[in-house]
N, CA, C and O of each residue as an XYZ file, in Angstrom:
428
protein
N     107.381     20.114     50.496
C     107.086     21.410     49.888
C     106.655     22.097     49.114
O     105.778     22.709     49.723
N     106.692     22.736     47.241
C     107.796     23.311     46.765
C     106.202     24.541     46.674
O     105.137     24.251     47.220
N     106.404     25.712     45.962
C     106.107     26.748     45.724
C     106.155     26.585     44.006
O     107.079     26.335     43.232
N     104.903     26.815     43.839
C     104.605     27.035     42.005
C     104.134     28.143     41.727
O     102.953     28.116     42.070
N     104.478     29.448     41.146
C     104.242     29.960     40.684
C     104.365     30.067     39.475
O     105.266     29.771     38.690
N     102.539     30.905     39.290
C     102.383     31.044     37.626
C     101.414     32.038     37.473
O     100.546     32.366     38.282
N     101.731     32.665     35.924
C     100.922     33.590     35.817
C      99.404     33.271     35.689
O      98.865     32.335     35.098
N      98.838     34.326     36.421
C      96.917     34.159     35.863
C      96.755     35.170     35.036
O      97.380     35.718     34.128
N      95.062     35.341     35.969
C      94.270     36.007     34.858
C      93.842     37.519     35.619
O      93.830     37.224     36.814
N      93.479     39.020     35.495
C      92.518     39.255     36.355
C      91.427     38.736     36.530
O      90.926     39.411     37.429
N      90.805     38.049     36.278
C      89.435     37.189     37.013
C      89.850     36.322     37.825
O      89.219     35.729     38.700
N      90.668     36.263     37.604
C      91.452     34.708     39.416
C      91.578     35.203     40.284
O      91.419     34.770     41.425
N      92.036     36.685     39.798
C      92.354     37.555     41.172
C      90.958     37.420     41.881
O      90.508     36.868     42.885
N      90.549     38.122     40.956
C      88.840     39.210     41.546
C      87.883     38.046     42.481
O      87.129     38.311     43.417
N      88.329     36.095     41.623
C      87.497     35.653     42.305
C      88.545     35.228     43.947
O      87.844     35.268     44.959
N      89.371     35.027     44.082
C      90.322     34.723     45.315
C      90.115     35.988     46.331
O      90.114     35.926     47.560
N      89.944     37.124     45.535
C      89.670     38.609     46.394
C      87.875     37.960     47.096
O      87.413     37.934     48.236
N      87.514     37.680     46.220
C      86.251     37.725     46.719
C      85.749     36.504     47.756
O      85.084     36.510     48.791
N      86.601     35.127     46.717
C      86.324     34.196     48.082
C      87.227     34.536     48.934
O      87.334     33.581     49.703
N      88.087     35.531     49.298
C      88.449     35.167     51.064
C      87.394     36.665     51.407
O      88.082     37.242     52.249
N      86.440     37.326     51.243
C      85.180     37.983     51.903
C      85.578     39.588     51.464
O      85.291     40.503     52.236
N      86.098     39.793     50.473
C      86.446     41.164     50.512
C      86.152     41.349     48.645
O      86.016     40.383     47.894
N      86.107     42.819     48.206
C      85.577     42.296     46.796
C      87.152     43.291     46.056
O      88.018     44.022     46.537
N      86.787     42.715     44.564
C      88.058     42.829     44.055
C      88.818     43.951     44.165
O      87.851     44.661     43.889
N      89.683     44.733     44.321
C      89.775     46.050     44.500
C      90.213     46.378     42.998
O      90.050     47.581     42.796
N      90.816     45.580     41.650
C      90.804     46.453     40.440
C      89.655     45.801     39.874
O      89.299     44.623     39.899
N      89.069     47.013     39.267
C      87.823     47.088     38.134
C      88.395     47.330     36.522
O      89.564     47.308     36.136
N      87.352     47.529     35.859
C      87.460     47.753     34.138
C      88.192     48.967     34.482
O      89.382     48.873     34.183
N      87.887     49.986     34.973
C      88.197     50.961     34.504
C      89.593     50.930     35.836
O      89.716     51.749     36.747
N      90.043     50.330     35.694
C      91.464     50.364     37.110
C      92.905     49.779     36.326
O      93.658     48.812     36.445
N      92.780     51.057     35.414
C      94.878     50.224     34.947
C      93.678     49.022     33.376
O      92.655     49.033     32.691
N      95.026     48.172     33.747
C      94.959     47.203     32.362
C      94.957     45.565     32.995
O      95.779     44.798     33.496
N      93.602     45.558     32.662
C      92.676     44.261     33.592
C      93.797     43.432     33.109
O      94.377     43.139     34.155
N      94.396     42.921     32.202
C      95.670     42.148     31.150
C      96.216     41.716     32.433
O      96.014     40.724     33.134
N      97.114     42.946     32.563
C      97.672     43.672     34.240
C      99.699     41.900     33.808
O     100.223     41.365     32.831
N      99.837     41.894     35.080
C     100.980     41.306     35.305
C     101.091     40.125     36.152
O     102.277     40.098     36.483
N     100.452     39.077     36.711
C      99.748     38.187     37.636
C     100.493     36.796     37.822
O     100.628     36.187     36.761
N     100.991     36.183     38.920
C     101.837     35.298     39.055
C     100.714     34.059     40.461
O      99.966     34.542     41.311
N     100.910     32.856     40.309
C      99.679     32.307     41.070
C     101.145     31.732     42.070
O     102.363     31.907     42.022
N     100.638     31.335     42.526
C     101.900     30.483     43.963
C     100.743     29.599     44.571
O      99.574     29.638     44.954
N     102.306     28.422     44.336
C     101.125     27.017     44.516
C     102.330     26.079     45.739
O     103.547     25.952     45.598
N     101.424     25.532     46.923
C     102.738     24.910     47.555
C     102.944     26.407     48.583
O     103.711     27.329     48.306
N     102.308     26.355     49.441
C     103.012     28.169     50.151
C     102.918     27.453     50.819
O     102.255     26.523     50.358
N     103.415     27.212     52.340
C     103.590     27.295     53.930
C     101.964     27.796     54.200
O     101.494     28.922     54.035
N     101.241     26.468     54.704
C      99.859     26.972     55.133
C     100.182     27.769     55.927
O      99.098     28.335     56.067
N     101.132     28.488     56.858
C     101.285     29.673     58.234
C     101.945     30.747     57.445
O     102.386     31.744     58.017
N     102.058     30.545     55.796
C     102.859     32.056     55.195
C     102.010     33.573     55.604
O     100.846     33.778     55.949
N     102.678     34.094     55.480
C     101.921     35.654     55.758
C     101.911     36.072     53.932
O     102.224     35.260     53.061
N     101.504     37.421     53.687
C     101.206     38.278     52.746
C     103.456     37.950     52.608
O     104.230     37.443     51.796
N     103.534     38.557     53.799
C     105.295     39.597     53.466
C     106.120     38.679     53.263
O     107.197     38.932     52.723
N     105.764     37.347     53.679
C     107.194     36.087     53.781
C     106.761     35.993     51.998
O     107.855     35.911     51.439
N     105.759     35.974     51.023
C     105.890     35.942     49.981
C     106.435     36.901     49.060
O     107.145     36.687     48.078
N     105.964     38.085     49.557
C     106.600     39.100     49.256
C     107.980     39.492     49.034
O     108.460     39.880     47.969
N     108.570     39.349     50.153
C     109.972     38.995     50.783
C     110.278     38.228     49.359
O     110.602     38.907     48.385
N     110.217     37.439     49.304
C     110.682     35.711     48.550
C     110.799     36.213     47.151
O     111.743     35.855     46.447
N     109.716     37.173     46.643
C     109.440     37.312     45.079
C     110.437     37.966     45.310
O     111.393     37.554     44.653
N     110.648     38.743     45.899
C     111.397     40.706     45.698
C     111.020     41.350     45.881
O     111.388     42.329     45.232
N     110.146     41.540     46.689
C     109.886     42.638     47.384
C     109.542     43.824     46.168
O     108.436     44.270     45.865
N     110.870     44.165     45.591
C     110.293     45.325     45.010
C     109.310     45.187     43.734
O     109.505     44.166     43.075
N     108.389     45.960     43.324
C     107.200     45.841     41.831
C     106.163     44.373     41.898
O     105.744     43.659     40.987
N     105.963     44.294     43.504
C     104.963     43.497     43.702
C     104.202     44.694     44.477
O     104.661     45.669     45.070
N     102.890     44.275     44.261
C     101.298     44.906     44.538
C     100.583     44.434     45.380
O      99.707     45.189     45.801
N     100.627     43.550     45.748
C      99.707     42.787     46.158
C      99.732     40.984     46.172
O      99.779     40.215     45.211
N      99.673     40.655     47.812
C      99.677     39.392     47.591
C      97.755     38.434     48.087
O      97.118     38.377     49.139
N      97.624     38.138     47.336
C      96.088     37.863     47.570
C      95.942     36.146     47.882
O      96.094     35.317     46.986
N      95.559     35.715     49.579
C      95.557     33.957     49.491
C      94.482     33.332     49.253
O      93.664     33.401     50.171
N      94.106     32.611     48.157
C      93.186     31.430     47.379
C      92.440     31.515     48.475
O      91.736     32.335     49.064
N      92.852     30.289     48.581
C      92.552     29.492     50.586
C      93.265     28.994     51.029
O      93.786     28.187     50.259
N      93.829     28.999     52.367
C      94.521     29.349     52.941
C      94.471     27.184     53.082
O      95.433     26.475     53.376
N      93.442     26.844     52.845
C      93.224     24.608     52.570
C      94.498     24.675     51.404
O      95.602     24.207     51.685
N      94.349     25.016     50.686
C      95.110     25.059     49.012
C      96.284     25.596     48.913
O      97.014     25.712     47.929
N      96.460     25.999     50.275
C      98.521     26.700     49.977
C      98.656     27.192     49.081
O      99.820     27.155     48.683
N      97.354     28.174     47.913
C      97.292     29.305     46.769
C      97.365     30.527     47.619
O      97.023     30.827     48.763
N      98.093     31.265     46.350
C      97.859     32.975     46.841
C      98.061     33.502     45.019
O      98.579     32.871     44.097
N      97.621     34.450     45.019
C      97.857     35.312     43.354
C      98.202     36.349     43.891
O      97.745     36.812     44.937
N      99.252     36.909     43.041
C     100.182     37.806     43.102
C     100.096     39.274     41.778
O     100.206     39.116     40.562
N      99.909     40.408     42.393
C     100.001     41.142     41.190
C     101.591     41.965     41.008
O     102.377     42.309     41.891
N     101.661     42.071     39.932
C     103.112     42.247     40.173
C     102.661     43.973     39.113
O     101.693     43.975     38.352
N     103.455     45.091     39.278
C     103.214     45.736     38.841
C     103.764     46.551     37.587
O     103.591     47.735     37.296
N     104.551     45.452     36.869
C     105.062     45.556     36.045
C     106.030     44.572     34.927
O     106.847     43.890     35.543
N     106.067     44.421     33.689
C     106.960     43.054     32.863
C     107.357     42.674     33.834
O     107.110     41.601     34.383
N     108.559     44.180     34.431
C     110.355     43.497     34.592
C     109.798     43.164     36.626
O     110.844     42.774     37.145
N     109.106     43.183     37.307
C     108.808     42.712     38.252
C     108.371     41.482     37.956
O     108.971     40.609     38.584
N     107.324     40.998     37.036
C     107.092     39.920     36.755
C     108.271     39.219     36.953
O     108.614     38.758     38.042
N     108.996     39.116     35.756
C     109.665     38.485     35.044
C     111.120     38.148     36.516
O     111.544     37.030     36.811
N     111.496     39.272     37.057
C     111.587     38.717     38.986
C     110.814     37.745     38.727
O     110.793     36.914     37.819
N     110.222     37.922     39.559
C     109.043     36.721     40.437
C     109.326     35.689     39.403
O     110.123     35.107     40.139
N     109.342     35.168     38.617
C     109.369     34.073     37.525
C     110.548     33.731     37.439
O     110.726     32.514     37.376
N     111.685     34.557     37.406
C     113.378     33.821     38.226
C     113.586     33.611     39.407
O     114.779     33.751     39.677
N     112.747     33.238     40.543
C     112.599     32.153     41.526
C     112.813     31.195     41.305
O     113.704     30.663     41.966
N     111.976     30.243     40.020
C     111.856     29.003     39.700
C     112.995     28.025     40.469
O     113.938     28.766     40.748
N     113.233     26.861     40.852
C     113.828     26.474     41.468
C     114.776     26.254     43.394
O     115.457     25.408     43.974
N     114.160     27.719     43.688
C     115.240     28.447     44.750
C     114.392     27.954     45.735
O     113.307     27.409     45.530
N     115.127     28.243     47.238
C     113.801     27.938     48.185
C     113.075     28.920     49.150
O     113.413     30.092     48.987
N     112.273     28.723     49.990
C     112.155     29.653     50.520
C     111.494     28.840     52.568
O     110.688     28.059     53.073
N     112.392     29.619     52.852
C     112.897     28.153     53.919
C     113.516     27.217     54.196
O     114.632     27.432     54.668
N     113.067     25.792     54.027
C     113.711     24.346     54.019
C     112.054     23.994     52.858
O     111.596     22.853     52.912
N     111.573     24.711     52.227
C     110.941     24.454     50.376
C     111.296     25.444     49.539
O     111.424     26.667     49.470
N     111.471     23.870     48.580
C     112.115     24.182     47.104
C     110.691     24.821     46.487
O     109.700     24.940     47.207
N     110.696     25.144     45.344
C     110.257     26.199     45.031
C     109.929     26.244     43.417
O     110.758     26.294     42.508
N     108.887     26.220     43.339
C     108.602     25.858     41.466
C     107.487     27.114     40.661
O     106.294     27.415     40.638
N     108.972     27.609     39.992
C     107.775     29.193     39.218
C     107.855     29.036     38.253
O     109.036     28.847     37.962
N     106.932     28.968     37.068
C     106.328     29.426     35.983
C     105.288     29.969     35.943
O     104.587     30.345     36.883
N     105.053     30.077     34.436
C     104.210     31.156     33.837
C     102.578     30.133     34.046
O     102.483     28.921     34.243
N     101.873     30.792     33.960
C     100.298     30.320     33.719
C      99.636     30.377     32.986
O      98.662     31.117     33.128
N      99.847     29.459     31.553
C      99.248     29.830     30.556
C      96.971     29.654     30.080
O      96.490     28.935     29.204
N      96.340     30.412     30.865
C      94.800     30.054     30.791
C      94.161     28.719     29.975
O      92.946     28.520     29.972
């Protein structure tokens, strides 16, 4: 398995939070809705938020929201462009025994 990290939108981040039984924690008045988001695919089904956080470098990662465990996908919010680029720099690195693909998502 591999993890694919791609840029995503605020709308998809909010959808993932709602799908998981929560309410979107950011709204139109809570900062820049364009933000810096990446989407991870291919996560181990047992992956925890802290593992994804650590893999992406920790610093500058605001939150990790799992879309659905059955699809092994998560959306990650980065604090700024620097942490966003740092997350994208993880292309072709391993998380445990899993090879990770990291790329920008363009809707």
